LOGUVO-564847 format. One line per 10 residues: for each residue x, y, z of N, C-alpha, C. Coordinates in steps of 0.05 Angstrom, whole numbers, always signed. Example, Ala and Ser with C-alpha at 12.3 -4.5 7.8 and 13.67 -1.06 7.14 Angstrom:
<sites>
+264/-114/+156/+246/-90/+156/+264/-66/+156; +257/-45/+142/+273/-21/+143/+258/+1/+157
</sites>
This chain:
<sites>
+2911/+2519/+3252/+2904/+2520/+3224/+2897/+2491/+3215; +2874/+2487/+3202/+2866/+2461/+3193/+2885/+2451/+3171; +2888/+2425/+3170/+2905/+2413/+3149/+2891/+2416/+3122; +2907/+2418/+3102/+2897/+2421/+3075/+2904/+2396/+3058; +2883/+2384/+3047/+2888/+2361/+3029/+2901/+2371/+3003; +2922/+2357/+2995/+2935/+2363/+2970/+2938/+2336/+2955; +2924/+2334/+2933/+2925/+2309/+2918/+2953/+2305/+2905; +2962/+2280/+2904/+2986/+2274/+2890/+2982/+2281/+2860; +3004/+2288/+2847/+3001/+2292/+2818/+3026/+2281/+2804; +3023/+2277/+2778/+3044/+2266/+2762/+3043/+2275/+2733
+3065/+2271/+2719/+3067/+2277/+2691/+3085/+2255/+2679; +3079/+2248/+2654/+3095/+2227/+2641/+3103/+2235/+2613; +3124/+2223/+2603/+3134/+2228/+2576/+3148/+2203/+2567; +3145/+2197/+2541/+3160/+2175/+2529/+3185/+2185/+2516; +3207/+2173/+2522/+3233/+2181/+2511/+3243/+2159/+2493; +3253/+2167/+2470/+3262/+2148/+2449/+3291/+2140/+2456; +3294/+2125/+2477/+3320/+2115/+2486/+3315/+2094/+2508; +3333/+2075/+2512/+3329/+2055/+2533/+3332/+2067/+2561; +3322/+2053/+2581/+3324/+2063/+2608/+3353/+2069/+2617; +3372/+2054/+2607/+3400/+2059/+2614/+3409/+2087/+2606
+3401/+2096/+2582/+3408/+2123/+2572/+3393/+2145/+2588; +3368/+2140/+2595/+3353/+2159/+2611/+3365/+2161/+2638; +3372/+2138/+2650/+3383/+2138/+2677/+3410/+2153/+2678; +3426/+2150/+2658/+3452/+2164/+2657/+3448/+2194/+2661; +3428/+2206/+2649/+3423/+2234/+2652/+3409/+2240/+2678; +3388/+2225/+2684/+3372/+2230/+2708/+3388/+2227/+2733; +3405/+2208/+2735/+3421/+2202/+2759/+3441/+2224/+2765; +3447/+2241/+2746/+3465/+2264/+2751/+3447/+2287/+2760; +3439/+2286/+2785/+3420/+2305/+2796/+3431/+2334/+2797; +3457/+2337/+2793/+3467/+2364/+2791/+3456/+2379/+2767
+3445/+2365/+2748/+3433/+2377/+2724/+3405/+2388/+2729; +3393/+2381/+2752/+3365/+2389/+2756/+3361/+2419/+2755; +3380/+2434/+2763/+3377/+2463/+2762/+3373/+2472/+2732; +3384/+2457/+2714/+3381/+2464/+2685/+3354/+2454/+2675; +3343/+2433/+2687/+3318/+2421/+2677/+3293/+2432/+2691; +3295/+2439/+2716/+3273/+2446/+2733/+3268/+2476/+2733; +3243/+2484/+2731/+3236/+2512/+2732/+3240/+2524/+2760; +3239/+2508/+2780/+3240/+2518/+2808/+3267/+2514/+2821; +3281/+2493/+2814/+3307/+2488/+2826/+3328/+2508/+2815; +3339/+2523/+2833/+3358/+2544/+2825/+3387/+2535/+2828
+3393/+2524/+2851/+3420/+2513/+2857/+3417/+2489/+2875; +3437/+2471/+2873/+3438/+2447/+2890/+3466/+2441/+2898; +3469/+2430/+2922/+3494/+2419/+2931/+3488/+2392/+2944; +3507/+2374/+2943/+3502/+2346/+2952/+3522/+2338/+2974; +3511/+2323/+2993/+3527/+2311/+3014/+3525/+2281/+3010; +3547/+2269/+3001/+3547/+2241/+2994/+3546/+2236/+2964; +3568/+2225/+2955/+3569/+2218/+2926/+3583/+2191/+2925; +3577/+2174/+2906/+3558/+2178/+2885/+3529/+2178/+2896; +3510/+2186/+2879/+3482/+2186/+2887/+3474/+2158/+2896; +3463/+2157/+2920/+3453/+2131/+2931/+3432/+2138/+2952
+3418/+2117/+2962/+3399/+2121/+2983/+3414/+2134/+3007; +3402/+2155/+3017/+3414/+2169/+3040/+3429/+2194/+3032; +3435/+2198/+3006/+3448/+2222/+2997/+3430/+2246/+3004; +3442/+2268/+3013/+3428/+2292/+3020/+3434/+2314/+3000; +3413/+2328/+2992/+3418/+2352/+2975/+3408/+2376/+2990; +3423/+2398/+2988/+3416/+2424/+2999/+3409/+2441/+2974; +3385/+2451/+2974/+3375/+2464/+2950/+3366/+2493/+2955; +3368/+2508/+2934/+3357/+2535/+2934/+3337/+2536/+2911; +3312/+2542/+2918/+3291/+2543/+2899/+3284/+2572/+2893; +3273/+2577/+2869/+3267/+2604/+2861/+3242/+2605/+2845
+3226/+2625/+2851/+3202/+2631/+2835/+3199/+2661/+2834; +3202/+2673/+2811/+3203/+2702/+2808/+3223/+2713/+2827; +3215/+2731/+2846/+3234/+2743/+2864/+3237/+2727/+2890; +3221/+2706/+2894/+3222/+2691/+2918/+3244/+2669/+2917; +3261/+2668/+2937/+3281/+2647/+2940/+3277/+2633/+2967; +3279/+2607/+2968/+3276/+2592/+2993/+3293/+2567/+2992; +3304/+2560/+3015/+3321/+2535/+3016/+3304/+2511/+3023; +3313/+2488/+3014/+3302/+2462/+3022/+3325/+2442/+3025; +3320/+2421/+3040/+3338/+2399/+3043/+3323/+2374/+3036; +3336/+2357/+3020/+3324/+2332/+3012/+3342/+2308/+3018
+3330/+2285/+3023/+3344/+2260/+3026/+3334/+2240/+3006; +3352/+2228/+2991/+3344/+2208/+2971/+3336/+2182/+2986; +3312/+2174/+2980/+3300/+2151/+2994/+3300/+2125/+2977; +3302/+2128/+2951/+3304/+2105/+2933/+3322/+2112/+2909; +3341/+2096/+2904/+3358/+2099/+2881/+3362/+2070/+2869; +3346/+2064/+2850/+3346/+2038/+2837/+3354/+2043/+2807; +3379/+2039/+2800/+3388/+2045/+2773/+3369/+2034/+2752; +3364/+2052/+2733/+3348/+2047/+2709/+3318/+2041/+2715; +3310/+2046/+2741/+3282/+2040/+2748/+3269/+2062/+2764; +3282/+2072/+2785/+3268/+2091/+2803/+3288/+2109/+2818
+3281/+2134/+2820/+3296/+2154/+2835/+3275/+2169/+2851; +3279/+2171/+2877/+3260/+2185/+2894/+3274/+2200/+2917; +3265/+2224/+2923/+3276/+2239/+2945/+3253/+2252/+2961; +3258/+2255/+2986/+3238/+2268/+3004/+3249/+2295/+3013; +3232/+2315/+3009/+3239/+2342/+3018/+3232/+2345/+3047; +3252/+2350/+3063/+3248/+2352/+3092/+3233/+2379/+3097; +3214/+2378/+3115/+3197/+2402/+3120/+3169/+2398/+3109; +3166/+2403/+3083/+3139/+2398/+3072/+3132/+2369/+3069; +3152/+2351/+3071/+3146/+2323/+3070/+3138/+2313/+3042; +3146/+2328/+3022/+3139/+2320/+2994/+3159/+2299/+2985
+3149/+2278/+2973/+3167/+2258/+2960/+3163/+2261/+2930; +3186/+2266/+2917/+3187/+2269/+2888/+3200/+2244/+2877; +3189/+2233/+2856/+3200/+2208/+2845/+3199/+2208/+2814; +3217/+2192/+2804/+3218/+2188/+2775/+3219/+2157/+2771; +3199/+2147/+2757/+3198/+2119/+2750/+3203/+2115/+2721; +3220/+2096/+2714/+3227/+2090/+2687/+3217/+2062/+2680; +3201/+2061/+2658/+3191/+2035/+2649/+3198/+2032/+2619; +3210/+2009/+2613/+3217/+2004/+2585/+3191/+2001/+2568; +3191/+2011/+2544/+3168/+2008/+2526/+3174/+1986/+2506; +3153/+1977/+2493/+3156/+1955/+2473/+3174/+1962/+2450
+3176/+1988/+2443/+3192/+1996/+2420/+3221/+2004/+2428; +3229/+1997/+2452/+3257/+2003/+2460/+3261/+2030/+2474; +3239/+2045/+2477/+3241/+2070/+2491/+3236/+2068/+2521; +3232/+2090/+2534/+3227/+2091/+2563/+3204/+2110/+2569; +3185/+2100/+2585/+3164/+2118/+2595/+3174/+2128/+2622; +3177/+2154/+2625/+3186/+2166/+2650/+3162/+2180/+2663; +3157/+2174/+2688/+3135/+2187/+2703/+3147/+2200/+2727; +3142/+2226/+2729/+3150/+2242/+2752/+3126/+2246/+2770; +3129/+2242/+2796/+3107/+2245/+2815/+3115/+2262/+2838; +3095/+2275/+2850/+3099/+2290/+2875/+3076/+2282/+2893
+3083/+2273/+2916/+3063/+2265/+2936/+3071/+2276/+2963; +3053/+2288/+2977/+3058/+2298/+3004/+3052/+2275/+3024; +3066/+2275/+3046/+3061/+2256/+3067/+3032/+2258/+3076; +3018/+2236/+3076/+2990/+2234/+3083/+2972/+2252/+3066; +2983/+2261/+3043/+2968/+2278/+3024/+2959/+2304/+3038; +2975/+2313/+3057/+2969/+2337/+3072/+2992/+2357/+3071; +2985/+2383/+3066/+3005/+2404/+3066/+3012/+2410/+3095; +3037/+2415/+3101/+3045/+2423/+3128/+3040/+2452/+3132; +3039/+2460/+3157/+3035/+2488/+3164/+3055/+2506/+3150; +3081/+2498/+3151/+3102/+2514/+3139/+3098/+2516/+3109
+3090/+2495/+3096/+3087/+2496/+3066/+3063/+2513/+3059; +3042/+2512/+3075/+3018/+2529/+3070/+3025/+2558/+3073; +3039/+2565/+3094/+3047/+2593/+3099/+3065/+2603/+3077; +3085/+2586/+3070/+3104/+2594/+3048/+3089/+2598/+3022; +3071/+2579/+3016/+3056/+2581/+2990/+3038/+2606/+2990; +3026/+2612/+3013/+3008/+2635/+3014/+3023/+2661/+3012; +3045/+2663/+3027/+3060/+2688/+3028/+3078/+2693/+3004; +3090/+2672/+2993/+3109/+2676/+2971/+3101/+2666/+2944; +3082/+2647/+2943/+3078/+2633/+2918/+3049/+2635/+2907; +3033/+2652/+2918/+3006/+2655/+2908/+2985/+2635/+2917
+2992/+2619/+2937/+2973/+2599/+2948/+2980/+2571/+2940; +2970/+2552/+2955/+2977/+2524/+2950/+2968/+2515/+2923; +2943/+2520/+2915/+2932/+2511/+2889/+2948/+2523/+2866; +2954/+2549/+2868/+2969/+2562/+2846/+2997/+2550/+2844; +3010/+2546/+2867/+3037/+2535/+2866/+3036/+2507/+2856; +3017/+2491/+2864/+3015/+2463/+2853/+3010/+2463/+2823; +2994/+2482/+2813/+2991/+2484/+2784/+3017/+2490/+2770; +3033/+2508/+2782/+3059/+2515/+2771/+3078/+2491/+2773; +3077/+2476/+2795/+3094/+2453/+2797/+3087/+2432/+2776; +3062/+2428/+2771/+3054/+2408/+2750/+3064/+2417/+2722
+3061/+2443/+2717/+3072/+2454/+2692/+3102/+2450/+2691; +3115/+2455/+2714/+3144/+2451/+2715/+3152/+2422/+2711; +3136/+2403/+2721/+3142/+2375/+2717/+3143/+2369/+2687; +3122/+2379/+2673/+3121/+2374/+2644/+3145/+2386/+2630; +3153/+2410/+2639/+3177/+2423/+2627/+3202/+2407/+2633; +3205/+2398/+2658/+3228/+2382/+2666/+3230/+2357/+2649; +3208/+2343/+2646/+3208/+2319/+2630/+3215/+2324/+2600; +3205/+2346/+2590/+3211/+2354/+2562/+3241/+2360/+2559; +3253/+2373/+2579/+3282/+2379/+2579/+3297/+2353/+2581; +3289/+2335/+2598/+3302/+2308/+2601/+3301/+2294/+2574
+3278/+2293/+2562/+3274/+2279/+2536/+3293/+2291/+2515; +3294/+2318/+2513/+3311/+2331/+2494/+3341/+2324/+2499; +3349/+2324/+2524/+3377/+2318/+2530/+3384/+2289/+2523; +3367/+2271/+2531/+3372/+2242/+2525/+3372/+2236/+2496; +3352/+2246/+2482/+3349/+2240/+2454/+3370/+2254/+2437; +3382/+2275/+2447/+3403/+2290/+2433/+3429/+2275/+2434; +3433/+2260/+2455/+3459/+2245/+2459/+3463/+2224/+2438
</sites>
């Protein structure tokens, strides 16, 4: 099967709080099941969260459930959080940048290794998720929803 190019994508939101307040919520990755449209359950090997921490995840979309395992590859307090999903080779990251007015610009990104979908991810996307393009569209929508949930949680505190 030929490799499929998958462009990286990202979403951003400005939160009316300093990076320290955003980090406090973001670094508690156990909350992602509440923020993410696709993350259903998570368990962690290694605490506190640091480079090398492993998460075992159960993802859900409609009736489809599938497991993933991720390893945190960057944990820079108040600046960057990134993890790599083993298998599809997707790296998900959150970058925090202070804004001039005391807020934080948060950018979530998803990038596949070499911008290529793996055979397993193509098959999974085609069989369970309506195809790579459709799933990527849903992931981008989910990123915006996740960031909106993060903003609401931080600004509520």
